[in-house]
N, C-alpha and C positions, 0 to 999 in steps of 0.2 A: 324628225319625220312628221310632216303634217298631212293628215288624211282628210280629204274633203268628200263628203257623201251627199247624194242628191235626195230629193224629197221622198221618193218611194223607199229608198234605203233607210232614211231616217225613221220613217213610220214603222218599217219592219223591225229595226233595232229597238225602237220604243216599245213595241209590243213584246219583243223578247225579254226586255228588262222588266216589263210589267209582269210577265209570267214568272220571272225570277223573283220579283217582289212577293208574289203570291206564295211561291214555294218556301221562301224564307219565313214569311209570316206564319205559315202553317206549322213551322218547326220551332219557332221561337216564341215562347209563352209571353215574355215581356211585351213584345210587339202587339200581341192580341189583347193583353190586359189593359194597355193604355191606348188602344184604338189608333195606332199609327197607321195611316192610310197606305194601302198597297202601292200606289204610284209613288209615294214618297220614298218607300223602301227601295223599290226598283231603281228609281231615279238617282238615289244617293249611292247605290252600288256603282252605277255608271260614273257618277261625279267623282267618287273616290278613286276609280281606275284612272280617270283623267288627272286627278291630283298626283298620283304616282308618276304618270307621264310627265307632268309639269316639273315636279321636284327633281326628277332624274334627267330632265331635258332630253328624253328619249323619243317621245311621241305626243301628238295632239290630234284631236278630231274636230273638224268643223261640221256642225249639223245644219241642215236646211230647216229652219223654223217657220217656213211660210204659212203653215196651217195652224200653228199654235194659237194665234189670235182667234181664228175661226172656231176652234174647239172651245175656247174660253167663252166667246159670245154665245155659242150654242148652249153651253151649260147654264149660264146665267139667264138666258131666255127661257129655258125649260123651268128653271127655278121660279121665274115670275108667274108661271101658271098656277103655282101653289097659293097665291095670294087671293083668298076668297073672303070678301067682306061678310058674306052670308054665314060662313063657317065661324068667323071671328066673333060675330054677334052672339053665337050660341054659348060662348065661354063666359058671358056675363061680366060681373064686376071683377071676378078673379082674373079673367083675361085682360080686362082694361088695366088693372093694376100692373100685371106682368108686362103689358105693352109699354106702359109709361116707364117702368123700371128698366126695360131693355133699352129703350131710347136714351134714358138717363145714363145708363152704364156706358154706352157707346160714346156719348158726349164727354163724360168725365174721364174716360181712358185717354181720350185725345186732349182734353184740357190739361193733363199732366205734362204733355210734351214741352210746352215753352218753359216749364219749371225744371224738368229733368235734363233737357238738352244742355243748358249751360253747366249744370252740375257734373255731367259726364264728359263734356267737351266735344260733342259732335253736333253737326248742323241739325236744326229742328226738323227738316223734311226727312232726314234719315231716321231720327228718333221717332217720327210718326209711323214708320214701318213696324215699330215695336209697341204700338198702341192698339186701337180697335181693329186696325187693318189685319194684324196677325193674331192678336189675343182673342177677339170675338169673331173675327172673320175667318181665321184659319188659313190653311195653305191656298185655298181657292181664291179668296179675296186678295191675299198677298201677291199671288202670282199674277193677278190681273192688274193691280195697281203698280207693282214693281217696275215694269217697263215704262209706264207713264212717268214715274218719278225719274227714272234713268234718262228718259228723253229730255227732262228738264235739267239734267246735269248732276243728278244725285247718284254718285257712284255706289255700286254694290247694294242698291235698294232692294232688289229681288232676293239676293243672297241673305242679307241681314233679316229681311222680313220672313223668309221661309225658315230660317234657322230659329227665329223667335216663335214662329207658329208651331214648329216641332216641339220646342220646349213647352209651349202652352198645352199641347195635347197630353203631354206627360203630367205636368204639374196640375192641370185642371182636374185630372182624375185623382191625384194624390190628396189634394186639400179638401175635396168635397165631403168625404166621409167624416173626417175629424171635425169639420165645421158643424155638421148636423149633430154629431155625437155631443159636442159641447153644448149646443142649444137645447137638445132634448134632456140631457142630464141636469144642466143648470136650472132649467125651467120646469123640470119634472113632468115632461109631456108624455102622452101615450097616444096610440093609434086611434083611440076612441075620441080624441080631441080634434075633430076635423069639421070642415064645413059641409054644406049640402052637396051631394054628389052630382057632378055634371057629366052628361053623356053626349058624345058627338057621333054622328053617322060616319061609318067607315066606307065612303064611296069607292075607295080604291079596291075593296074586296069584290066589288061587282064588275070591275073592269076586266076585260079579256085581252090577253096578249095573242095576237095573230098577225099575219102578213098585212091585212087590211088596216088594223088599228095602228100598227107601227108605221106603216106608210103614211097614213092620214096625219098622224101626230108629227112625223118628220116634216111633212109639207107645212103644217101649221107653224112649227118652230122656224123653218126657213123663211116663211113669209114675214113672221114677226121680226126676225133678225134683219131682214131687208128694210122694213119700215123703220126699225130701230136705228139704223145707220143715218137715216134722214133726220130723226129726232136729235141724235147726237150732233149732227152738223148744225142744226138750228140752235141747240144749247150752247155750242162753242162760240156762236156769234155774240153771245152775251158778254164774252171776255173771260168767263170762267172756263177752266180746263176740266172736261168730263171724260172719264174712261170710255172706251168704245162699247163696253158691254151694257152700260146703263140704259141705252135706248131700247135694246131688245128686252131687257128686264121690265121696264115700264110698260112697253107695248103689250107684253105678255100678261102683265097684271091687269091692265085695262081690258084686254080681250077676255080674260077669265071671268071678270065680273060682268062684262057685257053678255057673255054666253050664259052665265048664271041667271041674269035678268030675263033672257029670252028662253030659259029652260032648255038650252042646248047642252047636252052632256059631252064633256071632254074626257078622253081616256087618260087620266092623270098617271095611271100606272105605266102606260106606254111612253108618255112624255118623260117620266122620271127615269125610265130605262135608257132612253136616248140621252138624257142629260147626264146620267152617271157614266155612260160610255165616253161622252165628250169630256167630262171632268177627268176621268182616268188618263186619257190621252194628253189632255192639256197639262196636267200636273207632272206626269212622267217626262214629257218633253221639256217643260220648264226647268225641272230639277236636274235633268241630264245636262243642261247647259250652264249650270252653276260653276263658278270658279272659286272653289272652296279656299284656295290659298289666299284669296283676298280678305278672308275673314280673320286671319291671324292677328292683325293689328287692332281689331275691334273687339277682341274677346272681353277685356275688362269693362269697357263702357256698356257692352251688351249685358253682362252679368248684373251690373248695378241697375240698369234700366229695367230688366226683367224681374229682379227681386222687388223693386218698387211697385211694379204692376201687380205682382203676386200679393204683396202686403195690402195694397189697395183693394184687390178683389176679395180678400178675406174679410176686411173691414166692411166693405160694401154689403157682403152677404149677411154678416152678423148684425150690423147696426142699421141697415136700410131695408134689405129684402125681407128679413124676418119680421121686422116691425110693420112694414107696409102690408105684408100679406096676412097679418092678423095675429101674430105671436102665438100660433097654435102648432100642432104637429105637422099639418100640411105645410105651414110656413117654414118649419125647420127642414123638411124634406126638399122644398123648393129652393131653399138657400143652398143646399148641397148641389142641386141641379144648376143653379145660376153660376156656381163656381166652375162647373164644367163648361157652361156657355161662355163665360167671360174669359176663360183661359184655354179653351179648346174648341169643342164643337157640340152640336146637339147630341151626337152619339155618346159623348162623355157625360153630358147632363143626364141622359137616360140611365147610363150605367151607374152613375153616382146615386141616383134616386132609387134604383133597383137594389143596390147594395144596402142602402139605409133601410128600406122597407123589408128586406129579407131578415134584418136583425131586429127591427122594432115594430113591425106590423105594417099593413097596407095603407096606402095613401092614394086612392083612385084619382082624385082631382089633380094631384101633382103629375101623375103619369099621363093623364089624358090631355091636360091643358098646356102645361109648360112647353113640351116639344113643338106643339102646333104654333103657339104664339111666338116663341123666340126664333124659330127657324124662318117664319114669314117676315117678322119685323126686322130681323138682322139683314135678310136678303134685300129688303126694300130700303131701309133707312141707313144702314151702315155705309153704303157707297155715297149717299147724299152727304152725310156728315163728314166722311173722309174727304170728299171733294171740297167741301167748304173749308176745312182746315188746311188742305193743300194750298188753296188760293189765299188764305189768310197768312200762311207761314212763308210763302215763296218770296 
């Protein structure tokens, strides 16, 4: 029995499973400990129900995904407004080093693709979904690029990428603490061995959420999305394939810095609220549409690929991040944070660093600078680097 549902019904079901995801996460400590996103949980519940229907040949559901792409573009456009050159300058040399390391990490994760793909026997573009797309980018970036790759003929790109991203969210939290512990004990570090403290203004705390601020922010996002579609159209004329959300992301970043220059205050809190709502709907809709049964034949190649990425991340944190960041206590804490970034998300990074500082003492610079730098740089440079690799490997 095939059930076809319309757009309104699809959105309603998506919200229901989003609420189911919230309820499950509130009751399962493991999901909270490893920061598994609520939309991922709810979407997987629906996808598992569809798996039962497929395996028993009893039922299937056809969703109307017409608005999924719009929610995706809205989220990344909202993210673009976080890119403030003025704020980045305040992080000084520490911020600059982290910025370089973040871009380097993205590049190296993708550089492993042509080496690992022949080893595990899958095509390079599918292997790319298990590099920075899912490892550093997480479910959001994977869900955005997956359909682009599938349109190019890469089967199961979204499914493989989102599965890898879920693995990363868990593993990124697991390896961060042990990496920091190893560095601290081996080098006999203490919380007194840190650099000069950096302080950033928390402009979000001054923002007010009300009907006017949310409406104004929504209009700004929609206008940026519209202009962004024109930018993507122009970029595609170059012969390179660019995902639809890149235009809105770049336009938003340019607009943010233009507003900063003109001393026009944006309500970043309201923009983030709208972006988070769009992300939740985008992710739950994307994951609800996954055909999990297609993953069975890819299990072994995926395990090998993800283990290689994990070992690389550990080595990068110990031998590169720690050394570049100054070989002190701050550097050890940030190494644990970068494990969360490279295999999960910024939330994993913060959780890793908080766990380390609770055991070994405070590291103000790590907690202040790393989340700001990596979240902004990943949002801006990850799609560019992924796009370059897509066009090189196709």
